Residue frames relative to the residue before (quaternion, step in Angstrom):
aa qw qx qy qz dx dy dz
M 1.0000 0.0000 0.0000 0.0000 0.00 0.00 0.00
R 0.4607 -0.6859 0.4836 0.2888 3.61 -0.77 0.92
P 0.5776 -0.5977 0.4052 0.3807 3.62 -0.97 0.69
S 0.6386 0.5165 -0.3673 0.4365 3.67 0.88 -0.70
R 0.6683 0.4831 -0.3255 0.4626 3.61 1.00 -0.77
F 0.6246 0.5319 -0.3456 0.4556 3.60 1.05 -0.70
I 0.6591 0.5124 -0.3145 0.4518 3.55 0.95 -0.89
S 0.6324 0.5375 -0.3157 0.4599 3.52 1.08 -0.84
L 0.6591 0.4982 -0.3140 0.4678 3.59 0.99 -0.85
V 0.6467 0.5150 -0.3317 0.4545 3.58 0.90 -0.81
A 0.6466 0.5132 -0.3128 0.4697 3.55 1.00 -0.90
A 0.6498 0.5212 -0.3301 0.4440 3.59 0.91 -0.84
L 0.6650 0.5055 -0.2905 0.4667 3.53 0.99 -0.83
F 0.6358 0.5393 -0.3209 0.4495 3.50 1.04 -0.79
F 0.6951 0.4734 -0.2608 0.4741 3.52 0.87 -1.01
A 0.6145 0.5275 -0.3467 0.4733 3.61 1.09 -0.66
G 0.6775 0.4907 -0.3057 0.4547 3.53 0.98 -0.86
A 0.6234 0.5325 -0.3271 0.4699 3.56 1.10 -0.78
A 0.6478 0.5044 -0.3338 0.4631 3.61 0.98 -0.75
A 0.6527 0.5207 -0.3253 0.4439 3.54 1.00 -0.80
M 0.7170 0.4411 -0.2464 0.4802 3.58 1.11 -0.74
A 0.4873 0.6774 -0.4247 0.3512 3.62 1.23 -0.31
A 0.5585 -0.5815 0.4661 0.3642 3.52 -1.18 0.60
P 0.5303 -0.6259 0.4604 0.3391 3.63 -1.02 0.76
Q 0.2428 -0.7997 0.5409 0.0950 3.52 -0.90 0.98
R 0.7579 0.2516 -0.1420 0.5849 3.58 1.23 -0.53
V 0.0336 0.8372 -0.5388 0.0869 3.59 -0.07 1.33
V 0.1440 -0.7537 0.6396 0.0456 3.52 -0.92 0.98
S 0.1232 -0.7859 0.6032 0.0575 3.56 -0.93 0.96
L 0.1987 -0.8015 0.5617 0.0520 3.57 -0.90 1.01
N 0.7109 0.3959 -0.2194 0.5383 3.58 1.21 0.13
L 0.5773 -0.6253 0.4020 0.3379 3.59 -0.98 0.85
C 0.6921 0.4742 -0.2856 0.4631 3.56 0.91 -0.88
T 0.6633 0.4794 -0.3108 0.4833 3.62 0.91 -0.75
D 0.5239 0.6095 -0.3843 0.4542 3.55 1.26 -0.55
Q 0.7356 0.4542 -0.2304 0.4466 3.49 0.72 -1.20
L 0.6346 0.5262 -0.3401 0.4525 3.60 0.97 -0.81
A 0.6874 0.4721 -0.2968 0.4654 3.59 0.90 -0.86
L 0.6132 0.5413 -0.3344 0.4682 3.60 1.11 -0.71
L 0.6434 0.5490 -0.2940 0.4452 3.50 1.09 -0.85
L 0.8030 0.3285 -0.1230 0.4818 3.58 0.94 -1.01
A 0.8345 -0.0208 0.0444 0.5489 3.63 0.90 -0.75
P 0.0336 -0.8424 0.5374 0.0198 3.58 0.50 1.07
D 0.6025 0.5983 -0.3391 0.4051 3.55 1.17 -0.50
R 0.6551 0.5099 -0.2821 0.4809 3.53 1.34 -0.44
L 0.6084 0.6013 -0.3601 0.3723 3.60 1.14 -0.42
V 0.1457 -0.7783 0.6040 0.0903 3.55 -0.96 0.89
S 0.8003 -0.0096 -0.0215 0.5992 3.59 1.26 -0.19
V 0.0810 -0.7491 0.6554 0.0524 3.51 -1.31 0.65
T 0.6135 -0.5329 0.4121 0.4121 3.57 -1.26 -0.03
P 0.6345 -0.5351 0.3756 0.4124 3.63 -1.11 0.43
L 0.6146 0.5737 -0.3598 0.4046 3.58 1.07 -0.73
A 0.5605 0.6147 -0.4022 0.3825 3.60 1.09 -0.54
R 0.6957 0.4646 -0.2811 0.4702 3.65 1.10 -0.51
D 0.6127 0.5558 -0.3517 0.4383 3.62 1.23 -0.21
P 0.3745 -0.7625 0.4818 0.2150 3.56 -0.55 1.13
R 0.5696 0.5800 -0.3842 0.4376 3.58 1.24 -0.27
S 0.7538 0.3467 -0.1802 0.5283 3.58 1.23 -0.52
S 0.8034 0.2876 -0.1091 0.5098 3.54 1.00 -0.79
A 0.3547 -0.7188 0.5649 0.1960 3.49 -0.96 0.97
M 0.6901 0.4166 -0.2698 0.5266 3.63 1.28 -0.14
A 0.2266 0.8252 -0.5032 0.1200 3.62 1.15 0.44
E 0.6480 0.5283 -0.3197 0.4460 3.55 0.97 -0.84
A 0.6624 0.4884 -0.2986 0.4832 3.60 0.99 -0.79
A 0.7051 0.4691 -0.2765 0.4543 3.57 1.03 -0.57
A 0.4219 0.7536 -0.4344 0.2556 3.61 1.25 -0.25
E 0.7815 0.3369 -0.1900 0.4895 3.61 0.89 -0.81
V 0.5452 0.6099 -0.3974 0.4158 3.59 1.27 0.09
P 0.4680 -0.6821 0.4660 0.3139 3.64 -0.73 0.88
V 0.3066 -0.7382 0.5732 0.1805 3.57 -1.19 0.58
T 0.2022 -0.7645 0.5979 0.1310 3.55 -1.25 0.40
D 0.5326 -0.6498 0.4450 0.3099 3.58 -1.16 0.55
G 0.5443 -0.6574 0.3790 0.3578 3.59 1.26 0.05
S 0.5144 0.6332 -0.4504 0.3627 3.61 1.11 0.14
A 0.6073 -0.5682 0.4091 0.3754 3.54 -1.16 0.53
E 0.6124 0.5438 -0.3545 0.4512 3.62 1.01 -0.76
A 0.6663 0.4993 -0.3122 0.4574 3.64 0.83 -0.92
V 0.6688 0.5036 -0.3077 0.4521 3.58 0.90 -0.86
V 0.6554 0.5167 -0.3183 0.4496 3.61 0.87 -0.90
L 0.6507 0.5326 -0.3191 0.4371 3.57 0.95 -0.82
L 0.6455 0.5144 -0.3195 0.4654 3.61 1.21 -0.47
D 0.3224 -0.7955 0.4694 0.2071 3.59 1.31 -0.03
P 0.1602 0.8236 -0.5318 0.1147 3.65 0.72 0.97
D 0.2965 -0.7176 0.5837 0.2374 3.51 -1.22 0.40
L 0.7502 0.1169 -0.1281 0.6380 3.62 1.35 0.10
V 0.1085 -0.7559 0.6448 0.0336 3.49 -1.12 0.98
L 0.1971 -0.7832 0.5852 0.0729 3.56 -0.84 1.06
A 0.0583 0.8205 -0.5634 0.0767 3.61 -0.75 0.95
G 0.4226 -0.6667 0.5387 0.2944 3.58 -1.30 0.23
S 0.6707 -0.5293 0.3401 0.3928 3.55 -1.20 0.34
Y 0.8189 0.2704 -0.1288 0.4895 3.59 0.93 -0.71
T 0.6307 0.5334 -0.3473 0.4440 3.61 1.19 0.25
T 0.8686 0.0646 -0.0728 0.4860 3.50 -1.25 0.66
R 0.0512 0.8609 -0.5043 0.0429 3.61 0.98 0.89
A 0.6506 0.5259 -0.3206 0.4443 3.51 0.96 -0.97
T 0.6454 0.5207 -0.3071 0.4670 3.56 0.97 -0.91
V 0.6663 0.5079 -0.3134 0.4471 3.59 0.79 -1.01
E 0.6723 0.4915 -0.3102 0.4584 3.61 0.82 -0.98
M 0.6442 0.5067 -0.3226 0.4735 3.66 0.94 -0.75
L 0.6576 0.4897 -0.3215 0.4736 3.64 0.86 -0.87
Q 0.6562 0.5068 -0.3324 0.4495 3.63 0.92 -0.77
R 0.6346 0.5213 -0.3057 0.4817 3.55 1.06 -0.77
L 0.6772 0.4766 -0.2864 0.4820 3.60 1.11 -0.58
G 0.5166 -0.6827 0.3726 0.3581 3.53 1.37 -0.08
L 0.4147 0.6922 -0.4952 0.3220 3.60 1.13 0.44
G 0.5076 -0.6392 0.4812 0.3196 3.55 -1.11 0.63
V 0.0124 0.8063 -0.5873 0.0690 3.59 -0.61 1.25
E 0.0828 -0.7704 0.6299 0.0542 3.63 -0.85 0.92
I 0.1890 -0.8025 0.5632 0.0562 3.50 -0.77 1.13
F 0.1548 -0.7810 0.6028 0.0515 3.55 -0.91 1.03
A 0.3533 -0.7227 0.5615 0.1941 3.54 -0.87 1.08
P 0.5737 -0.5635 0.4415 0.3980 3.62 -1.17 0.38
V 0.3802 -0.7253 0.5267 0.2279 3.58 -0.99 0.74
N 0.2390 -0.7823 0.5635 0.1151 3.54 -1.14 0.76
T 0.7782 0.2393 -0.1357 0.5645 3.57 1.25 -0.11
L 0.6218 -0.5282 0.4236 0.3937 3.57 -1.23 0.31
E 0.6136 0.5445 -0.3437 0.4571 3.56 1.07 -0.69
E 0.6694 0.4731 -0.3082 0.4827 3.59 0.94 -0.76
A 0.5954 0.5643 -0.3642 0.4409 3.57 1.13 -0.55
R 0.6751 0.4699 -0.3071 0.4787 3.58 0.88 -0.92
A 0.6160 0.5550 -0.3518 0.4345 3.61 1.04 -0.68
N 0.6735 0.4958 -0.3017 0.4577 3.57 1.05 -0.79
I 0.5703 0.5710 -0.3657 0.4637 3.54 1.18 -0.56
L 0.6736 0.4831 -0.2760 0.4865 3.57 0.97 -0.88
R 0.6403 0.5253 -0.3224 0.4583 3.57 0.98 -0.80
M 0.6770 0.4799 -0.3037 0.4681 3.56 0.92 -0.87
G 0.6004 0.5695 -0.3427 0.4448 3.52 1.14 -0.72
A 0.6542 0.5058 -0.2889 0.4825 3.58 1.07 -0.83
L 0.6481 0.5275 -0.3262 0.4420 3.56 0.94 -0.83
L 0.7700 0.3649 -0.1643 0.4969 3.54 0.94 -0.99
E 0.3912 -0.7433 0.4404 0.3170 3.50 1.39 0.09
R 0.4832 0.5777 -0.4860 0.4433 3.50 0.82 1.16
E 0.0566 0.8515 -0.5161 0.0741 3.55 0.99 0.96
A 0.6685 0.5100 -0.3311 0.4283 3.61 0.84 -0.86
R 0.6379 0.5069 -0.3205 0.4831 3.56 0.98 -0.91
A 0.6667 0.5044 -0.3253 0.4418 3.62 0.85 -0.86
R 0.6551 0.4966 -0.3288 0.4649 3.63 0.96 -0.76
Q 0.6096 0.5365 -0.3665 0.4542 3.59 1.03 -0.72
I 0.6593 0.5204 -0.3058 0.4484 3.60 0.90 -0.98
V 0.6992 0.4837 -0.2795 0.4460 3.53 0.90 -0.95
E 0.6047 0.5521 -0.3300 0.4697 3.56 1.11 -0.70
A 0.6619 0.4834 -0.2872 0.4957 3.58 0.98 -0.84
F 0.6072 0.5664 -0.3250 0.4527 3.51 1.08 -0.83
D 0.6890 0.4810 -0.2753 0.4670 3.53 0.78 -1.10
A 0.6730 0.4870 -0.3344 0.4452 3.64 0.84 -0.82
R 0.6723 0.4792 -0.3190 0.4655 3.59 0.85 -0.81
L 0.6297 0.5398 -0.3353 0.4468 3.60 0.97 -0.79
A 0.6420 0.5179 -0.3104 0.4725 3.60 0.97 -0.87
E 0.6551 0.4999 -0.3211 0.4667 3.59 1.02 -0.78
L 0.6671 0.5084 -0.3071 0.4497 3.55 0.95 -0.84
R 0.6561 0.5066 -0.3060 0.4683 3.60 1.13 -0.61
R 0.5569 0.6160 -0.4117 0.3754 3.62 1.14 -0.37
G 0.6851 0.4941 -0.3541 0.4014 3.49 -1.25 0.49
E 0.2425 -0.7740 0.5670 0.1435 3.54 -1.14 0.55
G 0.2473 0.7604 -0.5717 0.1838 3.52 -1.26 0.00
P 0.6608 -0.5225 0.3446 0.4143 3.56 -1.23 0.29
S 0.3030 -0.7375 0.5810 0.1633 3.55 -1.23 0.64
P 0.3074 -0.7606 0.5463 0.1687 3.54 -0.52 1.18
R 0.3936 -0.6585 0.5815 0.2707 3.52 -1.24 0.64
V 0.0160 -0.8288 0.5570 -0.0515 3.58 -0.59 1.11
A 0.2227 -0.7250 0.6345 0.1493 3.49 -1.40 0.44
L 0.2636 -0.6889 0.6521 0.1753 3.48 -1.12 0.76
Y 0.0332 -0.8391 0.5415 -0.0393 3.56 -0.53 1.16
Y 0.0893 -0.8345 0.5437 -0.0031 3.55 -0.60 1.19
A 0.7669 -0.3423 0.2805 0.4647 3.49 -1.35 -0.14
L 0.8287 0.1969 -0.1659 0.4970 3.59 -1.12 0.74
G 0.5891 -0.6192 0.3581 0.3760 3.59 1.24 0.44
N 0.4178 0.6854 -0.4925 0.3364 3.55 1.01 0.73
T 0.1582 -0.7691 0.6131 0.0871 3.51 -1.31 0.42
A 0.3409 -0.6960 0.5864 0.2357 3.55 -1.34 0.19
G 0.3198 -0.7803 0.5122 0.1626 3.57 -0.92 0.96
R 0.7616 -0.3942 0.2672 0.4395 3.51 -1.34 -0.03
D 0.7194 0.4253 -0.2594 0.4839 3.61 1.03 -0.67
T 0.5420 0.5361 -0.4363 0.4780 3.52 0.90 1.03
L 0.6593 -0.4972 0.3744 0.4218 3.55 -1.25 0.20
P 0.6651 0.4615 -0.3340 0.4828 3.63 0.84 -0.75
G 0.6263 0.5348 -0.3456 0.4499 3.60 1.01 -0.67
D 0.6691 0.4950 -0.2957 0.4688 3.54 1.02 -0.80
I 0.5866 0.5489 -0.3583 0.4756 3.57 1.14 -0.56
L 0.6545 0.5064 -0.3168 0.4635 3.60 0.94 -0.84
A 0.6471 0.5263 -0.3135 0.4539 3.54 0.98 -0.97
A 0.6497 0.5265 -0.3117 0.4512 3.60 0.98 -0.88
A 0.6877 0.4585 -0.2650 0.4966 3.60 1.13 -0.73
G 0.5635 -0.6324 0.3891 0.3621 3.63 1.20 0.06
M 0.5027 0.6311 -0.4232 0.4122 3.64 1.13 0.57
E 0.3248 -0.7132 0.5864 0.2050 3.48 -1.27 0.54
N 0.2972 -0.7743 0.5443 0.1258 3.56 -0.86 1.07
I 0.3568 -0.7755 0.4741 0.2159 3.57 -0.48 1.16
A 0.4894 0.6663 -0.4482 0.3400 3.61 1.15 -0.17
A 0.5818 0.5651 -0.3537 0.4659 3.57 1.22 -0.58
E 0.6626 0.5018 -0.3146 0.4585 3.53 0.96 -0.77
R 0.7008 0.4587 -0.2546 0.4834 3.57 1.15 -0.60
G 0.5314 -0.6573 0.3925 0.3627 3.55 1.28 0.17
L 0.5629 0.5868 -0.3763 0.4441 3.54 1.16 0.74
P 0.0659 -0.8548 0.5137 0.0324 3.59 0.65 1.15
F 0.7556 0.3263 -0.2005 0.5314 3.61 1.09 -0.64
G 0.5997 -0.5475 0.3659 0.4546 3.55 1.27 0.03
G 0.1980 0.7531 -0.6095 0.1488 3.58 -1.37 -0.02
A 0.7639 -0.3466 0.2914 0.4598 3.48 -1.33 -0.39
L 0.0179 0.7694 -0.6383 0.0137 3.54 -1.02 0.94
P 0.2818 -0.7950 0.5074 0.1763 3.57 -0.03 1.23
L 0.6305 -0.5650 0.3736 0.3791 3.58 -1.10 0.69
E 0.6164 0.5417 -0.3587 0.4449 3.61 1.01 -0.80
E 0.6591 0.5005 -0.3160 0.4639 3.64 0.89 -0.88
L 0.6345 0.5509 -0.3190 0.4383 3.53 0.99 -0.87
V 0.6780 0.4904 -0.2816 0.4695 3.53 0.89 -0.94
L 0.6657 0.4928 -0.2983 0.4742 3.63 0.95 -0.87
A 0.6123 0.5479 -0.3513 0.4488 3.62 1.10 -0.65
D 0.1789 -0.8418 0.4937 0.1255 3.60 1.28 -0.53
P 0.0634 0.8090 -0.5779 0.0873 3.66 0.60 1.12
D 0.5560 -0.5875 0.4595 0.3668 3.58 -1.23 0.32
L 0.8013 0.0672 0.0009 0.5945 3.53 1.07 -0.79
V 0.1613 -0.7379 0.6453 0.1145 3.60 -1.16 0.66
L 0.1742 -0.8223 0.5400 0.0443 3.50 -0.58 1.22
I 0.0018 0.7967 -0.6032 0.0389 3.62 -0.75 1.00
G 0.4701 -0.6585 0.5006 0.3078 3.55 -1.18 0.42
R 0.5772 -0.5621 0.4385 0.3984 3.59 -1.14 0.29
P 0.3900 -0.7401 0.4889 0.2473 3.54 -0.64 1.04
Y 0.5114 -0.6031 0.5035 0.3482 3.53 -1.20 0.61
G 0.6557 -0.5278 0.3667 0.3962 3.55 -1.25 0.33
G 0.6787 0.4422 -0.3637 0.4600 3.60 -1.24 0.53
H 0.5141 -0.6335 0.4980 0.2939 3.46 -1.41 -0.19
A 0.0594 0.7825 -0.6189 0.0346 3.56 -0.95 0.84
R 0.4731 -0.6796 0.4841 0.2828 3.58 -0.85 0.95
A 0.5881 0.5900 -0.3825 0.3996 3.62 1.05 -0.57
T 0.7568 0.3605 -0.2050 0.5053 3.61 1.10 -0.59
E 0.3527 0.7508 -0.4901 0.2678 3.66 1.25 0.06
L 0.6514 0.5586 -0.3316 0.3920 3.55 0.93 -1.01
L 0.6250 0.5654 -0.3370 0.4195 3.60 1.07 -0.68
Q 0.7047 0.3982 -0.2480 0.5322 3.62 1.26 -0.31
H 0.2995 0.7738 -0.5145 0.2164 3.60 1.19 0.27
P 0.5884 -0.6096 0.3952 0.3550 3.65 -0.96 0.80
V 0.6181 0.5578 -0.3621 0.4193 3.59 1.01 -0.71
L 0.6695 0.4579 -0.2910 0.5073 3.61 1.12 -0.60
R 0.6607 0.5291 -0.3070 0.4351 3.56 0.85 -0.95
E 0.7653 0.3907 -0.1987 0.4714 3.53 0.92 -0.90
S 0.5079 0.6713 -0.3989 0.3637 3.55 1.30 -0.02
G 0.3581 -0.7358 0.4899 0.3006 3.58 1.13 -0.58
K 0.6027 0.5721 -0.3463 0.4354 3.61 1.31 0.06
L 0.5435 0.6502 -0.3912 0.3589 3.62 1.18 -0.36
R 0.0375 0.7746 -0.6305 0.0323 3.56 -0.93 0.94
V 0.3002 -0.7455 0.5690 0.1745 3.51 -0.98 0.94
V 0.2884 -0.7757 0.5466 0.1275 3.50 -0.67 1.15
E 0.2272 -0.7768 0.5746 0.1219 3.57 -0.68 1.07
G 0.7653 0.3810 -0.2474 0.4560 3.59 -1.23 0.23
G 0.0621 0.8520 -0.5137 0.0800 3.56 0.96 0.96
A 0.6103 0.5643 -0.3588 0.4248 3.59 1.10 -0.62
D 0.5806 0.6044 -0.3645 0.4057 3.62 1.20 -0.51
W 0.6910 0.5486 -0.2509 0.3983 3.57 1.17 -0.62
T 0.7214 0.5663 -0.2186 0.3333 3.55 1.16 -0.60
C 0.8175 0.2168 -0.0704 0.5288 3.59 0.93 -0.87
E 0.5967 -0.6386 0.3950 0.2831 3.48 -1.27 0.52
T 0.3529 0.6948 -0.5332 0.3293 3.43 0.36 1.39
P 0.6835 -0.4726 0.3374 0.4424 3.68 -1.15 0.20
A 0.5188 0.6455 -0.4124 0.3797 3.61 1.23 -0.36
L 0.5089 0.6319 -0.4363 0.3890 3.60 1.18 -0.38
L 0.6621 0.5177 -0.3081 0.4457 3.58 1.01 -0.68
D 0.5522 0.5683 -0.3915 0.4678 3.52 1.25 -0.34
A 0.6250 0.5199 -0.3149 0.4898 3.56 1.14 -0.77
V 0.6336 0.5069 -0.3278 0.4838 3.60 0.96 -0.83
A 0.6733 0.4895 -0.3182 0.4537 3.61 0.84 -0.90
A 0.6267 0.5409 -0.3324 0.4519 3.59 0.99 -0.71
M 0.6905 0.4704 -0.2675 0.4800 3.56 0.94 -0.91
R 0.6017 0.5261 -0.3588 0.4820 3.57 1.09 -0.63
A 0.6483 0.5170 -0.3175 0.4600 3.59 0.88 -0.82
L 0.6581 0.5057 -0.3075 0.4654 3.55 1.01 -0.83
R 0.6261 0.5381 -0.3289 0.4587 3.57 1.07 -0.79
L 0.6850 0.4808 -0.2909 0.4637 3.54 0.92 -0.90
E 0.6118 0.5277 -0.3382 0.4826 3.59 1.12 -0.70
W 0.6400 0.5291 -0.3103 0.4626 3.56 0.93 -0.91
A 0.6809 0.5252 -0.2689 0.4338 3.64 0.95 -0.87
E 0.6064 0.5962 -0.3586 0.3850 3.54 1.17 -0.48
């Protein structure tokens, strides 16, 4: 092999390796939580997010997402964006993710988190993927400091129930359950043998006699799925509390601590 050809080959390999190691510049997110993680750490790299990222009822980063284009989540739409990294969730857009993987695109999948500890770990993971490690460490350090402050203090712990549409609940081994625990509340789902949550019939809820029943603010209009949350036995009990800021409860951003702070304030109010 002539020296010039050898040098050209080495140079090509070098630049190919450098490109492979370079931070992704065109990132597409196909999941509400990866939307928010990327918006938190590298909004300048995002070329597309999901429509839910712009909805303040679902996204704590809706304002930051307002100027980012959205995609319908199809493989065709993603390929046309020419991404060098695609972010996805474990259970969303599976057909799209599988097609993109077959096409050889770089896809990183994030599983749903069930604890605040897992949330902070995903912030660090996203920071590494987007080469924003320093920014991720700063966010996690502030997260840890605020969480430690919120956990300080003593006082009675109310027994509470998270109550959702169709009479479902979330247990202690879920992200909402961990938020309650961090705020110093006891989740009755554990007493009912529902560590991950599940169906909690109204009769069982009433017999469990929690101190507080927490529900989200219903969307506008009428839905049979949420009728149970307005049942007279709940409305007249004096225990029903509408939880604002539902978007703060769902994804691994520092907004989770706003949910902890709100629940801590509710606990202290209840104790008075």
